[in-house]
N, C-alpha and C positions, 0 to 999 in steps of 0.2 A: 966704084960707080958714084956718080953725082946724085945728090939727093935731091927731093923735091923741097921747091922753097915754101917757108911756112912763118908767118909773122905771129910770135907767140904774144898773148895767149890765143889760142884757137879753140873756138866754139862751135859746134854743130847741134841739130835738134837730135834726141834720142832717135829718132827712126831712121837717122844716117849713120849709125853706129858701125855698121859693116859696109859704107860707101867708102870710095876714094875722094879724100878731100883735096880738092884744087883751088889755089889760090889766085884769084882773077882780079881782086880788089883787096886793097888794105885798109883796115878801120870801118867806120860808118859815117856818112854824110849827116847824120843826127845826132843829136846830143841829150838823150832822154836821161830824167832826173836819176833814176834807178839802174841805170846801165853802168857795168863795171869794164867789160870785156876790150871795149875800144876805145877806153877814156885816153890812154897814152897814144895813140895811133893816129896820125895824121891821114884823112881819107885821100887815097889816090887809087887810080886805075893801073895796073900792071901792063907793060907793053905785050901786046899780043905775040909777038916771036917769043919772048920769055915764057908765056903761058904754053905756047906749042910745045916748048922744050921741055916742058913739066909733064905735059902729056905723052911725050916721046919717052921720058925716061921711067914713067909710070908703066908705061908698056913694057919696058925691059925688065923692070922689077918683077911684075905682076903677070904678066903675058896675057893671056886671056881670059883670067879670072875675074876681073872686072864687071860687076852687074849694075852698080850705082855710083854715080859722081854727084857729090857736093859741092857747088860753086864759093868758096869763101871769098868777102868776110861779110860785116853785119848787113849790108845791103848791095849784094853783089849783082842784084837787078836793076841796078842802077845804070849799069853799062847800056851805051847805045845798042838799040836792036840789032844793027849788022855785026856787031863785033859779039853780041850774046850769040846769035846766029851761027857766027864762024867758029866761035869756040865749041858749041855744040856738035857742029857738024864735025869737027877733026876729031873730039871725044869719040865718035860713033865709028869714025875711019880707023881710028887706032885700036879700040876696043871693040873687038867684033860681036861680043857677047854682053854688050852695054843694053841696059833695059831702061834706064832712067837718067836725066840729069835734073837736078834741082838747085834752088837757091833760096835765101832770105830775101824779103823786099819790104819797102814802105809802100804805103798806097801812094804816095805822089809817085814812086818809079813805076807803079804800073799805069795810073792814070795819064801820065805824060806820054804813053806810049800808044800809036792809034790801033784800032780794032784790028786793022790789017797787018798792022806789025805782030800784034800778041799771037794772031793767027800762025804767021810765018815762025815765031819762035816756038811756038807748039809744034809744028811741023818738023822742026828742025830737031826735036827729040827733048826738050827742055819741058818737063810734063809735070813738073809741080814746084811751085812757090810757096813759101813760108811767110804767112802776112802778119806782122804784128798788131794785132788789133788792142790789146791791152784792156780796153773800156769801152762801153758806148757811151759813157757820160761825157759830153763836150765839154763842161767845166773843167772834169779830172783830166781830160786830154790835153788841156791847156796848161793844166797846173803841172803835169810831168813832163812838159815840153815836146809833145809827140808831133805837133806842127802837122795834125791833121783833124778831120771832123767824123762823126758817125756818118754823115753823108757821104763824104768822101771814101770811107772805109766800104761803105754799101757799094758804090759806084766802083770801087776797085775789085770787090767782089764778084760782081756781075761782068765785070770787063774779063774775067778769070774764067768763070763758069762759060760764058759765050765762046772764047776761043779753044775751049777743051783743056786748059792747064787747071789741073786740079789745085784747089786751094786748099791749103792746111793754116788754119787761123790759128793764132794763140792770143787766151786772155790771161791777166793777173789777179789772182786772188788776193785780198789784202791791200790792194793799191789806193783805196781812200782810207787807211788808218782805221783807228779803234774808236772813230765816232758813229754810232749805231745807225743813224738816220743816213748819213753819207756813204757807211758799207751797205745798205738796204738799196739805195738808190743806185750805186754803183753796179750790184747784181742785178737789179730790176732792168735798167737800161741798156746793160750788155746783153742781157736775155733777147730784150726788144731789136738790138742791132743784129744779134745772130737769127733770130726770125726774119728781118728784112732781108739777109743775104740768102735766105732758101731759093736756090735755082728753080726756074720754071719747070725743068724738065728734070726727071728722077737722075741724078748722075752722084759720083761719089766726091764727097768733100770731108774735111775733118776739122773739129775744133778741139784743142787742148786748151786744159787750164794748168798754169804754174802757179805758185806761190809765192808770195813777195819776198824777198832776199833782201838783207840790207848790206850791201857789199862795202869795203872799206874803199874809200878815197871817191865815193859817190856824192853826189847833191843830196840824195835821200839820208845818206849817212850823215851828213852835216845837219839836216834836218832834225832828226831824230836826237844827235848831241846836243843839239839847241832847243830842244823841248817844243819845237813846231809840230813834228808829226811823231806818232806813236803807234807801232804795228799791232796788228790784230794778234791775239792769241790763237792758239790753236783751236778751242771750241770755236772761238768766233768765226775763223776761218773756214770752218766747216759749216757754221751756219749759213754764211754768205754764198758758199758752194750751194746749200739746199736751197737759198733763194733764188738762186741763177737757175737752177734745173726746175725748179716749180714754174719759173715764168718763162721757161724755152716752151715754144708749141710743140703740139705733140705728133706734128704732120711734116717734120722737115726732111726732105727727099735726100736719102743716101749719105746722112751726117754720120760720122762716126765720132763719138765724144771720148776722149780719153784725158786723164791726169795721172800719167805715168813718170811725169819728169821728176826728177830726184828731190826738187824744192818740197814736193806735196806731202802732206800727211797720211793721205789715202789714195792709194791706186786705184782709177776705176777704168774701164772700158766698154762701151756698147754703142750699139746704132740708136741713135736718140729716138726715132719714131717706133722702135720696138722695146726697148730697154729703159726709157727714161724713169718709169715709176720704181723698177728694181735698182737703178742707181740711186735714186732718192731714198730707197730702205736702206741700202748700204750705207749712205750718209748716216742716214737716224742712227745706225747701229754703231757706226764709228763715235758717235755723239753718246750714245749710251756705254760704250766700253771704250774709254780711252787708251786704254791698254793694248787694243788690236791696231792702235795708230803707227805711222813711223815715227821712233824717236827723234827728238829735236838735234841731237847730234848726228843723226845719218841723213840730214837735210843737206843739200848743197846745188850749187849751180853745176 
């Protein structure tokens, strides 16, 4: 039987571990300083018939067992609305028990789509978008070559909220390096941005924290080697996480916070409006009991 097409290496969010991975694009149309997975891939969008062929193959392999489908690659949401809708509709046509289609996105991918287009995309069953927020510090966003701003990230979040597409945003601890003032600024401005993303009505959304890794062949790896950037250590990464949580509002509507990515020293999960202070206490415990934290050799992408 013909196999599904993948462009290695393949990366997906932790929550998509049981999902069918469907390649609709290759690489990423952006080049952030910390990013490794898409460095050697030239961004391209696959032909719709090739994508449908993979969906047909997945039906033959998995039958009616597929519940979730994640669209690869780095910012698959860059595809035109009509193409995303066609792919999503075909996924549901072939997989009768499918509950959700999701994809990575850059803020620009979302902002470039009209509110009407986003509503149509949501109606087709593309129900979740993973947005790389990284930081709320505009200067730091520029430094990491993110090509967006806190203002545009907020706008993208609201466009998703209003369309009914679930936002799952990711931020990166340690992104400002080991300079205390910059680390604290990163944490406080990121918390401020998360607060600004709070939807008007009570609805489900996610914020996940990753911890910075220094992959080979990345710009940030070169910066470390040249003495331009020094990563945060374990203790200061947790301090930054504590600053972040302390500055997040007490009344975020329906926001689930996670730090369950393999890069983190401490795995957390809770509803921010209910569990914020419990999460802070867990971070404090980790600071006081470093033996309870994930060892360095267990961390990874």
